[in-house]
N, C-alpha and C positions, 0 to 999 in steps of 0.2 A: 137385118138380114140375118138368116141363119147359114151356118157353115159345117154343119154335121155333114158327111159324107156316108159313113156306115158303121158298123160294128165288127169287132174282131177278136177272135179267142188268142189270148197271149201265149196260150199253151200251145196250140197246134197251128196258127195262122190264119184260120178259116175265116172267111168273110160272111158277113150277114147283112142283109137289108135293115136299115134303120127305119123305114116308112111302115113297118108292120109290127105287131107284139111279137117280142122274142124274150126269151128266158135265159138258158144257158146252150152253151155248143153241142151241137148235135151229135159231133164225133166223140168228144172226152167228157161231157157235161161239167165242163170248167166254165168260168164268169167271162161274159162278154164285156168288152170296154169299146167305149164311144170315141171314134175318130173323126177329126175335122180337116178340113182345108186350111190349115194354119197361116199358109202364105197369105190367103184371100182375106182371112180374118185380122193378121197383123196389119195389112194394107188398109183396112177399113176402119182401124182404130188405134190409138196411140195412148201411153200412160197420161197424159197431160189432159186428156178426153175422159178419160175413167175419172181421174181426179175430181171432176165437176158433176158427177152424177150421184144419184140418192145412195147413202150410206147401208146398202144392204147387198146380198151376194149376186144379186142380178144385175150388179155394175158391170160384171164380166160378161155380158150379154154374149158376145160373139163366141166366146168359148165356152157355151152351153147347148144344151142338146134341144130346148123346146124351139119349135119352129115357127110359132106365132103367138107374139105376145097375149093374145086373147086367152090363152090356155094357161098363163102363169097363175098359180095358185099360191098366194104370198101371204105372210103374215107379218112382214118385215124383217125376216131372218137375215142373218149376215151381219158382217163388220162389227164382229165383237170385239172389246178392247183388248189391246196388247199393253200389259201393265207391266211397268219396270218395278221389281218387287225388291228393293233396297234392303228392307230390315229382313226380311227373310235371307236374302245374299248374305248379310253380314252374321246373321244367326248361324250359317252353315259355311260361311268363309268362301264366298263367292264374290267374285267382282262385278259381274255382268249377267245378271239373272232377271228373265222377264217370264210373264205368264199369259196365256192367251185365253182369256175367261169367257169359254161358251155358256156360262150359267144363265147369262143375261138375254138368251135367244129365246123366241117364243117357246112355250111348254117347258121351259128352263133346263134346256140341253142343246147339244149339238146335232141331236135327232133331227132337229127341225130343218135344218139345211138338206139332209138325204130325202127326208119325207116329201119336203115342198117339192123338190126336184121330180121324185118317183111318181108321185101324184100327178103334177103337172103333165106330166108326159102320158100317163094313164089315161086323163081326160083328153089328151089330144090324139090318143089311139082309139079312145070309144071304149075304154075299159069302164063297166058300170060297178062292178062288185070285186072287192081286195079282202085278203086276210094277211095278217102276220103274226109269225111266233115271235115274243118279246120277253126280255128281262124286265120291261117295264116303261122306259123311257121312249124306245121307238114305237111301242103301241100307243103310248099317249099322244105321240106325234103324229102318227098316221090317223088315230081319231080326229084331231083338230084339222089336218088339212083336208081328210075325206068330208068332214063337215062341210068345210068352207067351199069345197069343189061340188058339193051335191051327191057324193060317190058312198055307195053301201060299203061300211068296213066291219070285219071282224077281227077280234083279237085276242090272241092266246097266250095267257102269262102263266109262269109258276104259282103254286098257292103262296107261296112266301114273297112274291112281288112286292115293293114298297107300297103302302096303303095310298100314297098319293097317286101312283099311278093308276091304281084300280080306281080311284075317284074319278080322274081325268077322263080315262076311257067311258066312265059312266055320262059324264057331265057334257061331253062333245057327241054323245048319241050314238058311239059304237057298239056294237055288239060283243060284251067281253066276258070270256070264260077263263077258268083256274084249271090249270092241270096239275095232276099230282106228280111231280118230275120236275126236269130241267127244262131249258129252254129246246133242247134237242127233242124231247116229247112233244113240246108245243109244236115244233116244225113237223113233227110225225102226224099231229091231229089235222096241220094245214094240208099237208100233202093227200092223207087218206080223204079230205073233204072237196079236192079239187073237182073230181067227177060230179058226185051228186049235188055240189052246190056251185059249180061253174064259176069259182071265184080266181082271180088272179094273185099268184103267191108273190108277196112283198118282201120274202125274205131276204136276208142279207145276201148279195150277189146271186141271188135266183133271178133278178131283172137286172139291167144293165145303167139304172140312170141313179139310185141312190148314192153310188161312188161320185158322180159327177156333182152332186151338192155338196158333198164332203170335200172335193177336191178344191172348191172355193176358199178353204181354209188355208190351202196354199198359196193361192194368189193375193189373200188378204196378208199374209206373213209377209211375203215377198213386197206388196205395195207399202205396209206399213213400217219397212224397213228402209224404205226409199228404193226399191227395187233391188235389194240385197238380200242375200240369205244368212241366216245364223248359223254358227258352226253346228250347234247340236240341238236337235228336236227330241224332246222326251215325251211318249205318248202312250197311254193305257189302250190296250189291245185286246178288243173280244173277237168280233168276226173280222176286224181289220180295213173296214171301208175307209176310215179316216186316215190311216198311215198310206193305204194304197192310193188313195185320192190325192193326198199332198203331194206324192210321189210324181203321179201323173201330172200334176199340175207344174211343179219344178221342171218336167221334162218338156212340155209344152211351151213353157217360158223361155227355156233355153233354145229350142228349135226356133222360135222367132226373135232372138235376140234380146230381150228383155233383162235378162239376168246373165251373170256371168259363169263359166263353166263348172267353179266350184260349187259342190253340192254339200247341204248338210249331213252329218250322220245321224242316221234314224236308230230310236233307241224305241224298242217294244216293251212295255211294262205289262207283267201279267202278275197274278196272286199265287202263292205258293200253292193254294188248295185246287188252283187250275190254271196250269202253264204249259199247254200243249207246244206253243210256239217257241218257248224258251228252251224245252226239252229237245225239239228237232234242232234248234239253233247250235245247242252245246254239243249234241250229237253229230252235227255235220250232216244233216240229213236234208234232202231236197222236199219232204212234205211231212206233215205233223202225223201222229196217231192219234186217235181220239183219248180224252183223258177219263179215266175211270174215276166214279165218285167224286165229282167236282164239287168243291165247297168254298165259298169265299162271301163275306159281308158284301164285297163290291160286286153286284148284281150284274153290271153292264158288262163286266169282264169274265164272267161264270159261263163260258161258251167252251163246252167240252170239244166239239168238232169244228173246223173251220174250212169253208170250202176254198178259200182264197189262201190257204196256208203257202203254196208254192211261190205265190206271189209276194207275200210278206217276206218270207225266208230269202227270197231274190233280191227283195228291197234292201235287207238288213246287210246282205253281205256286199251289195254292189256300192254302198253307202257308208262301208266300214264301220256300221254301227255295232248295236250289240242288243241282246234280249236279256231282261232281268226280272226277277220273280221276288216280291216281297209278302211279307208275313200280313196277315190282318191286323196284328198289334201295332205293326210300323206304320200300317197306312191310317188307322184310326187316330194315333197319336198325330200324325202329320195333319189330319183334319183340324186340331186344335193348334197346331204351331202355324199352319197358314193362317187360319182365323186370328190370333191372338197377334201376329205380326203384321198381315195384310189387311185385316179386315175383309178377307173373303171367305164365305162358308163353302168349301168345296164338297163335291160329291167324293166319297170313297175312291172311285175310280181316279179322279182328278189328284186327290191327295196321293195317291199310290204313285204318281210322278215324283214329289218331292222326296218320298222313301227310297225310290230307284236311285235319285240324284245322289243321296248319301252315300247307296251301295256302290254305285259307279265310281265315285270319288275315293272311297275306301280301296276299291279293287284298282284304282291307277287309271282307269279307262277313259279319265276325263279331266282337264285342266281348269283351274279355278279361274283363270283370267279368260275363258272362252266364252262366247256369247252364246248363252243356252235358252231355249224356250221350253217352258213346261205347258202342257195343255190341261186346264181342268174342263172336263167334258160335259159338267152338269153342275146342278145346285144342289149342295148339301140339305136345302130345304124339303127335297124330294125323299130324305131319308131319315127323317127327325121321328121314327118309329123305332130307329135303333138306338136312340139315347134316351137315357134315365136321367132326366135333369130335375134337379129338386133346389128350389130357391128359396130362402129364407123369406118368413113374412116380416114386412116393414114394421117397425114400432120404433118410437122415440127413444129407446134406449142405444139406438146407434150413435146419436150425437150426445145423449144424457151422459153417457159413460165415457165421454171425452175424445171418442174416437177423432180422428184426423181425418176430415173428408176433404180436404183442400189439396 
């Protein structure tokens, strides 16, 4: 049974029906959030019941917006491993460090959660054609789920999007196009085409349901810690659906009494070459200005303008969290640090959280004894075109010269 009741603008409080196609608030153009009858949902399901369900994000079915299970479009997304990373912790001097590894999800990134949910609701609401601007991974995920749903998909990516994402879009049968510019330029193309092409805009926070898929990361962290929450969550932030979604999950879990009142400090990580949220946080502003000339190798967080900026900044302050910018050289170094210490090939965005951890510790903003969760949001295999790997050719001189291979 579904407990979705309505959609709400978190800025002005205006209420909208969840039974028809919606985009943003008609009053202020801000994102809409799904609301539920949480009391009835909590009466219908208990944590011990959830523990017996399939290990995917749909185990939290009562707190998700799809009304009819027949409309669920799934590739098995969700319930990614929460890894204790003791070797990395030892190298950095921490005692209780964890990594939530989203690289193992379908299409290799956390985008699978949001696009599975958005496509499922699109199918349920009768949408036949969708379009998305993407730095790469969201476009790949939309292409995959649209193919599974039988929905026509258009993907607009910057020219320098990772080659793997371009290939995925083509393999999954979506119509992919490259744009000379950033994701904001891709978004402009999607907006311009809405009239003549009659497609639905799947942009971040331009529809209400991608964030509900990302919300499941918060449910999982709570469940994987025995319905407790960590002290700190460090999260790479572009459009912000993951951070907003997790905070929404924690608030809902608090309301139904499944977790205690203590909330984690949320830390937003961006790249120095594109850090609109970090700048606004440091300047104590309620909204962020668009970032000029955005540049970083971490394509997923190269987002110059953020529609949910006010929500992200509100969450950082409500949680007594922080916003940290790291350099490309730092995050690239941390890809190898994480790989060599834990066997995880992180995306540049995921590795940025390791770099941020070091900065937080250096600034005295984090305790080494705290329980800390880093998020790796995607697979480094999507970004291999950024690495110049040269391996030597094998020959017998390796052991003939007396090299110790043992």
